[in-house]
C-alpha positions as CSV (number, residue, x, y, z in Angstrom):
1,M,-22.4,26.8,45.2
2,S,-25.6,24.5,45.7
3,V,-26.7,22.2,43.1
4,K,-29.7,23.9,42.1
5,I,-32.5,20.9,41.3
6,L,-36.2,21.1,40.4
7,F,-38.4,17.8,40.6
8,V,-41.7,17.8,38.2
9,D,-44.4,15.4,38.8
10,D,-48.2,16.0,38.5
11,E,-49.1,13.6,41.9
12,P,-48.4,15.7,45.3
13,L,-48.0,13.4,47.2
14,I,-45.1,12.0,45.0
15,L,-43.4,15.3,45.3
16,Q,-44.3,15.5,48.9
17,G,-42.9,11.9,49.4
18,L,-39.2,13.0,47.0
19,Q,-39.4,16.4,49.6
20,R,-39.4,14.1,52.9
21,T,-36.9,11.1,51.5
22,L,-34.3,14.1,50.1
23,R,-34.4,16.4,53.3
24,S,-31.0,15.9,54.4
25,M,-29.8,16.9,51.0
26,R,-31.4,20.5,51.5
27,H,-27.6,22.1,52.8
28,E,-25.8,20.8,49.5
29,W,-29.2,21.2,46.8
30,E,-31.3,23.9,46.2
31,M,-34.6,22.2,45.3
32,K,-37.6,23.3,43.5
33,F,-41.3,20.8,43.4
34,V,-44.0,21.7,40.7
35,G,-46.6,19.6,39.2
36,N,-46.5,20.7,35.7
37,G,-44.0,21.0,32.3
38,A,-45.4,24.5,31.9
39,S,-44.5,25.8,35.8
40,A,-41.2,23.6,34.8
41,L,-40.6,26.2,32.4
42,A,-42.1,29.2,33.7
43,L,-39.8,28.3,36.8
44,M,-36.4,27.8,34.3
45,S,-37.5,31.0,32.6
46,T,-36.6,33.2,35.9
47,T,-33.9,30.6,37.9
48,P,-31.0,28.9,36.6
49,V,-30.9,25.1,36.9
50,D,-28.5,22.9,36.7
51,V,-30.7,19.3,37.1
52,V,-34.3,18.6,35.8
53,V,-36.0,15.4,37.4
54,S,-39.4,14.6,35.5
55,D,-42.1,12.3,35.7
56,M,-43.0,10.9,32.4
57,R,-46.9,10.6,32.2
58,M,-47.8,14.2,33.3
59,P,-51.0,16.0,31.5
60,G,-50.7,19.0,28.9
61,M,-46.7,18.1,28.6
62,N,-45.4,15.1,29.4
63,G,-42.1,14.2,30.4
64,A,-40.3,13.7,27.1
65,Q,-41.8,16.4,25.5
66,L,-40.9,19.0,28.7
67,L,-37.1,17.3,28.8
68,A,-36.9,17.9,24.7
69,E,-38.1,21.4,25.2
70,V,-35.0,21.7,27.8
71,M,-32.8,20.3,25.8
72,R,-33.9,23.1,23.0
73,L,-33.9,25.9,25.8
74,Y,-31.4,24.9,28.3
75,P,-28.8,22.2,26.8
76,K,-25.9,22.2,29.8
77,T,-29.2,21.3,31.7
78,I,-29.0,17.4,33.0
79,R,-32.3,15.7,32.1
80,I,-33.6,12.5,34.2
81,I,-36.6,10.9,33.6
82,L,-38.1,9.6,36.8
83,S,-40.9,7.1,36.2
84,G,-42.9,4.4,37.0
85,H,-44.3,3.9,33.6
86,A,-41.9,1.4,31.8
87,D,-44.1,2.4,28.3
88,K,-42.0,1.7,25.4
89,N,-43.0,4.1,23.3
90,L,-42.4,6.9,25.5
91,I,-39.4,5.8,26.4
92,L,-38.1,5.5,22.9
93,K,-39.0,9.2,22.7
94,C,-37.0,10.1,25.4
95,V,-34.1,9.3,23.0
96,G,-31.7,12.7,22.1
97,S,-33.3,14.5,24.9
98,T,-32.7,12.7,28.4
99,H,-29.3,11.9,29.6
100,Q,-31.0,9.4,32.3
101,Y,-33.7,6.9,32.9
102,L,-34.9,5.7,36.5
103,S,-37.6,3.5,36.9
104,K,-40.2,4.1,39.9
105,P,-40.1,3.0,42.9
106,C,-36.5,4.3,42.6
107,E,-34.4,3.6,45.8
108,P,-33.6,7.2,47.5
109,A,-29.6,6.0,47.1
110,A,-30.2,5.3,43.5
111,L,-31.8,8.6,43.2
112,L,-29.1,10.4,44.8
113,S,-26.3,8.5,43.2
114,V,-27.4,9.5,39.8
115,I,-27.4,13.0,40.2
116,R,-24.4,13.5,42.1
117,R,-22.6,11.5,39.3
118,A,-23.7,13.8,36.8
119,T,-23.7,17.0,38.6
120,S,-19.7,15.6,39.7
121,L,-19.4,15.2,35.9
122,E,-20.2,18.7,34.9
123,S,-18.1,20.1,37.5
124,S,-15.2,17.8,35.9
125,L,-15.5,18.9,32.6
126,E,-13.4,22.3,33.1
127,T,-17.0,23.6,31.8
128,D,-16.2,27.3,32.2
129,R,-12.6,26.8,30.0
130,V,-14.4,24.3,27.2
131,K,-17.0,27.0,26.6
132,E,-14.4,29.6,26.2
133,L,-12.9,27.0,23.7
134,V,-16.0,26.2,21.9
135,A,-16.9,30.0,21.4
136,Q,-13.3,30.2,19.2
137,M,-14.6,28.0,17.4
138,G,-16.3,28.3,13.7
139,E,-18.6,25.5,14.0
140,L,-19.4,22.8,16.0
141,P,-20.3,18.9,14.9
142,T,-23.8,18.4,15.0
143,V,-26.1,15.4,15.3
144,P,-25.7,12.8,11.9
145,T,-29.1,13.8,10.0
146,L,-29.1,10.1,9.1
147,Y,-28.8,9.3,13.4
148,S,-31.7,11.9,13.9
149,Q,-33.7,10.2,11.2
150,I,-33.2,6.8,13.4
151,V,-33.9,8.8,16.2
152,T,-37.4,9.5,14.9
153,V,-38.0,6.5,13.5
154,L,-37.8,4.9,17.3
155,N,-40.3,7.5,17.9
156,E,-42.9,6.0,16.6
157,P,-45.0,3.2,17.3
158,N,-44.4,-0.3,15.8
159,T,-40.8,0.2,14.4
160,T,-38.8,-2.3,13.8
161,I,-35.2,-3.4,13.3
162,D,-35.9,-3.5,9.7
163,D,-37.2,0.0,9.6
164,V,-33.5,1.3,11.0
165,G,-31.6,-0.7,8.6
166,E,-34.2,0.8,5.6
167,I,-33.0,4.1,6.6
168,V,-29.0,3.2,6.6
169,E,-29.8,2.2,3.4
170,Q,-30.7,5.4,1.4
171,D,-27.1,6.4,2.3
172,P,-24.6,4.1,0.2
173,A,-21.5,5.8,1.3
174,M,-23.1,5.3,4.6
175,T,-23.9,1.7,4.0
176,A,-20.6,0.5,2.5
177,R,-18.7,1.9,5.3
178,L,-21.3,0.2,7.9
179,L,-21.1,-3.0,6.1
180,K,-17.3,-2.6,5.9
181,L,-17.2,-2.6,9.6
182,V,-19.2,-5.1,10.6
183,N,-17.6,-7.7,8.3
184,S,-13.9,-6.6,9.8
185,A,-12.8,-8.9,12.4
186,Y,-13.5,-6.4,15.5
187,F,-17.1,-8.3,15.1
188,G,-16.9,-11.4,14.5
189,L,-19.6,-12.2,12.7
190,R,-19.7,-16.1,11.0
191,R,-20.8,-15.0,7.9
192,Q,-20.8,-12.1,5.5
193,V,-23.4,-9.4,6.1
194,A,-24.7,-8.3,2.6
195,S,-27.1,-5.3,3.7
196,A,-27.8,-2.5,5.9
197,T,-31.0,-4.3,6.9
198,E,-29.3,-7.4,7.8
199,A,-26.3,-6.3,9.7
200,A,-29.0,-4.1,11.6
201,S,-31.0,-7.6,13.0
202,Y,-26.8,-9.1,13.7
203,L,-26.1,-6.1,15.7
204,G,-28.7,-4.8,16.9
205,I,-30.6,-1.0,17.0
206,D,-28.3,0.6,19.9
207,T,-25.1,-0.9,18.1
208,I,-25.9,0.4,14.4
209,K,-27.3,3.9,16.1
210,S,-23.8,4.4,17.7
211,L,-22.1,3.3,14.3
212,V,-24.0,5.9,12.5
213,L,-23.9,8.7,15.2
214,A,-20.1,7.8,15.7
215,T,-19.4,7.8,11.4
216,G,-21.6,10.8,10.7
217,T,-19.2,12.8,13.0
218,F,-16.4,11.7,12.1
219,D,-17.7,12.5,8.0
220,Q,-18.4,16.1,9.6
221,Y,-14.3,16.9,9.2
222,H,-11.4,16.6,6.8
223,T,-7.7,15.8,8.1
224,P,-5.8,18.3,8.7
225,T,-2.8,19.3,7.5
226,L,-0.8,17.9,10.7
227,E,2.0,15.7,10.7
228,G,1.5,12.6,12.8
229,F,-2.5,13.1,12.9
230,S,-5.1,10.7,10.3
231,L,-8.0,10.7,10.8
232,E,-8.5,7.0,9.2
233,T,-5.8,6.0,12.1
234,L,-8.2,7.9,14.6
235,W,-11.1,5.6,13.5
236,N,-9.6,2.4,13.5
237,H,-8.0,3.2,16.8
238,S,-11.8,4.1,18.0
239,V,-13.2,0.9,16.5
240,Q,-10.9,-1.0,17.9
241,T,-11.2,0.4,21.4
242,A,-15.4,0.4,20.8
243,A,-15.3,-3.6,20.1
244,G,-12.7,-4.1,22.9
245,A,-14.8,-1.8,25.3
246,R,-17.9,-4.1,24.6
247,S,-15.7,-7.6,24.8
248,I,-14.4,-6.6,28.4
249,A,-18.1,-5.5,29.5
250,Q,-19.8,-9.0,28.1
251,L,-16.8,-10.9,30.2
252,E,-17.8,-9.4,33.2
253,E,-21.4,-10.1,32.3
254,A,-22.2,-6.9,32.9
255,G,-25.3,-6.8,30.8
256,Q,-26.3,-5.9,27.5
257,K,-27.3,-1.8,27.9
258,L,-23.9,-1.2,29.6
259,A,-22.1,-3.2,26.8
260,D,-23.6,-1.2,24.3
261,E,-22.7,2.1,26.1
262,A,-19.4,0.8,26.6
263,F,-19.6,0.6,22.7
264,V,-20.6,4.0,22.1
265,A,-18.2,5.4,24.3
266,G,-15.3,3.4,22.9
267,M,-16.6,4.5,19.4
268,L,-16.8,8.4,20.5
269,H,-14.0,8.8,23.3
270,D,-11.4,10.6,21.1
271,V,-14.4,12.9,19.3
272,G,-12.8,15.8,21.3
273,K,-9.2,14.9,20.1
274,L,-10.8,15.0,16.2
275,I,-12.5,18.9,17.2
276,L,-9.5,19.9,18.3
277,A,-6.8,19.2,15.8
278,C,-9.3,19.9,13.0
279,S,-10.4,23.4,14.5
280,F,-7.3,24.6,15.9
281,A,-4.7,23.0,13.7
282,E,-2.0,25.4,14.0
283,Q,-2.5,25.1,18.1
284,Y,-2.5,21.1,17.7
285,K,0.6,21.4,16.2
286,Q,1.8,23.1,19.1
287,V,0.0,19.7,21.1
288,F,2.5,17.5,18.9
289,D,5.8,19.0,19.5
290,R,5.3,19.9,23.3
291,A,4.5,16.4,23.7
292,L,7.7,15.1,21.8
293,S,9.9,17.5,23.1
294,S,9.1,16.7,26.5
295,H,7.9,13.0,26.0
296,C,4.9,13.3,27.8
297,E,1.2,11.7,26.6
298,L,-0.6,13.8,24.1
299,I,-3.0,14.7,26.8
300,A,-0.6,16.5,29.1
301,A,0.4,18.7,26.2
302,E,-3.3,19.6,25.5
303,R,-3.4,20.7,29.5
304,E,-0.4,22.7,28.6
305,V,-1.7,24.6,25.4
306,F,-5.4,24.9,25.2
307,G,-6.0,24.4,29.5
308,T,-8.6,21.7,29.0
309,T,-8.6,18.2,27.1
310,H,-9.4,16.0,24.2
311,A,-11.8,14.2,26.7
312,A,-13.6,17.4,28.3
313,V,-14.3,18.8,25.1
314,G,-15.6,15.6,23.9
315,G,-17.7,15.1,27.4
316,Y,-19.0,19.0,26.8
317,L,-20.1,17.7,23.5
318,L,-22.0,14.3,23.9
319,G,-23.6,16.0,26.9
320,L,-24.8,18.6,24.6
321,W,-25.9,15.6,22.3
322,G,-27.7,14.4,25.2
323,L,-25.9,10.8,25.3
324,P,-26.6,8.8,28.7
325,V,-24.6,10.3,31.5
326,P,-22.3,7.1,31.3
327,V,-21.3,7.2,28.3
328,V,-20.7,11.3,28.6
329,E,-18.5,10.3,31.9
330,A,-16.7,7.1,29.9
331,I,-15.8,10.1,27.2
332,A,-14.7,12.6,29.5
333,L,-12.9,10.5,32.3
334,H,-11.4,7.7,29.9
335,H,-7.8,9.2,30.9
336,S,-8.6,10.0,34.4
337,P,-11.0,7.5,35.9
338,E,-10.3,8.0,39.3
339,A,-12.2,11.1,38.9
340,T,-15.5,9.3,39.0
341,L,-17.4,8.6,41.7
342,E,-19.1,4.9,40.6
343,K,-17.4,2.1,42.7
344,D,-18.5,-0.8,40.3
345,F,-17.7,-1.7,36.4
346,T,-19.1,0.7,34.4
347,P,-19.0,1.6,30.6
348,L,-15.7,4.1,32.1
349,T,-13.7,0.8,33.3
350,A,-14.2,-0.8,30.2
351,V,-13.3,2.0,27.6
352,H,-10.1,2.9,30.0
353,V,-8.9,-0.3,29.6
354,A,-9.9,-0.9,26.3
355,N,-8.7,2.1,24.8
356,V,-5.0,1.7,26.2
357,M,-4.4,-2.1,25.3
358,A,-5.6,-0.9,21.3
359,Q,-2.7,2.0,21.6
360,N,-0.7,-0.7,23.2
361,Q,-1.4,-3.1,20.2
362,T,-1.2,-0.3,17.6
363,G,2.1,1.3,19.2
364,G,0.0,4.4,19.7
365,G,-0.2,5.7,16.1
366,T,1.2,8.8,16.5
367,L,5.1,9.3,16.1
368,S,6.5,8.7,19.6
369,I,4.3,10.2,22.0
370,P,4.2,7.7,25.1
371,T,1.1,5.9,24.5
372,S,-1.5,6.2,27.9
373,L,-1.1,4.2,30.8
374,I,-3.7,2.0,32.6
375,S,-4.5,2.9,36.1
376,Q,-3.5,0.6,39.0
377,D,-5.2,2.2,41.2
378,Y,-8.5,2.9,39.7
379,L,-9.0,-0.8,39.5
380,A,-7.4,-2.0,42.6
381,D,-10.4,1.0,44.4
382,I,-13.1,-0.6,42.5
383,G,-11.9,-4.4,43.5
384,L,-11.1,-5.2,39.5
385,L,-6.8,-5.0,39.6
386,D,-7.0,-8.7,39.5
387,R,-9.5,-9.1,36.1
388,L,-7.0,-7.1,33.7
389,M,-4.8,-10.4,32.5
390,V,-8.1,-11.8,31.8
391,W,-9.2,-8.8,29.9
392,G,-6.0,-8.4,28.2
393,E,-5.9,-12.2,27.2
394,K,-9.4,-11.5,25.8
395,L,-8.2,-8.2,23.5
396,S,-4.7,-10.2,22.5
397,V,-2.5,-8.0,23.9
398,H,-0.3,-7.2,26.6
399,T,-1.7,-5.7,29.6
400,Q,1.4,-3.4,30.6
401,P,2.6,-1.0,30.4
402,T,0.4,0.1,33.7
403,A,0.7,3.1,35.9
404,N,0.0,3.8,40.0
405,T,-2.3,7.2,39.9
């Protein structure tokens, strides 16, 4: 089945250029080209679309407004901004509604890579089975209110990092939890931090957003009566994985953006496990039982019981929330990184390795169920197998066991 892609730009020459550039993809993609947001929404009301690629500055309805409306009406549609305008305020308005932001001029190969990666990820999420499972849930977790408030403030002109800290400080419980985290060894700060505003200035807006998003998500659940499952253990593992993923990204000098994406993906990589265990406690007990009796990994037992995995469920949810494609990919594929189309170091690389190393450091933390294994084949394929020992030394853990996939 061909992928349906809608391109939106008010410049006819830009649309003509895209048509020429992407002509070779006409057998793989079904492409439509329109000149404004209203036309895009009108077309989508009658024709399903898998991906929307929109310009930012357009008369009447700009790209941020269009993609926010697409997210509301068609949450499973992949949303990409392709713009030559680096207006900070406009970019901030895309937070939460855009999966990817690309700058013009954009090399055709880069655009092709982003769209292929996003659509490939979508197909790998076993979407039909996940949708069927989600439909059985009483209620899906929602984007935490405090996170939404921070995103709203970021959309306003002249927002400062102090403004973000002040919002967090309005929630004493959240403030206490964040301060406990930022003063822990995971973050390696040189002095004790006493306020959310100070924490924000030390850690940066993206890290604070990640912590608020993850904390608020975990706070929506109560620990189920399930032997071997603990919200506190899951939370501590998530924090350790996030810190490890960020450290690995920094070792690779991957840049601040990728390090931030690795951190948030690490914080949320097991959110699907949280959803399944709390929404389907009886079935998740079967998962534990099968993993113990067969001495297999938890994710293999999940597939037997649910027909899908916590990684796919988490990727589905975070995709609906509009997190960046690299973050969603890292969450969805952290147990199967070889499924990615990318051949470079990405947040997925960092989270896959950090997750296993965190498990090995704590002994897994779940009864006597085997821990996950690092994929040597994946690391060899992207040319980074020789970095495994360096990462292990940084995170102070043994790099074994590993496995070929």
